[in-house]
C-alpha positions, 0 to 999 in steps of 0.5 A: 193192232191186229185184225183177224177173221175167225172162220170154222175155228181157224184164225187168219190175220187180215191186217195190222195197224200202228200209228205212223209215228210209231214207225218213225225213228224221230219219235223213238224217244221223248214222244211218249207212249205210242201204243194202243190202250183201248178200242171201242166199236161204233154202235152205228157202223161196226167197221168203225173203230176208235182207239185210245193211243196214249201220246198218239191221242184218239185215232179212228180207223175203218175196216175197208171192204177189202178187210184192211185197217185204214186210219180215217181220223185223229184227235190230239190235244193242242198241248199233247195227249195221254189218252187212256180210255175210249167209249162210244155212246149215242145221244139225240140220234148222234154218236159221240166218243168219250175219251179220257186224257190223263193230262187234260181230262175228259173229251167228248167228240163226234166223228164227222167223216170227210165226203 
């Protein structure tokens, strides 16, 4: 994942992000796909991002004040994941994430940041 700033028609790369597992040789074979498929942006906080990451599950990241991508949450099903899609929606004043898992079906989740 790459984060860019577009200013006056010029693109500048600010940061990159990949799952920690994607950098670990132990996950090079047999761990499933460790690449991002979709990204959804929070409707409440545009700096909060949700990634469907195939075998890496659902990952949640925040763009920090100094424009870095920081992972702040994750969900991987107990028996493994194969997350394909991710959508953000609101109901009753709360934000939820719908993420489709090709192995387990649809998960409806809510991000609760740590204080």
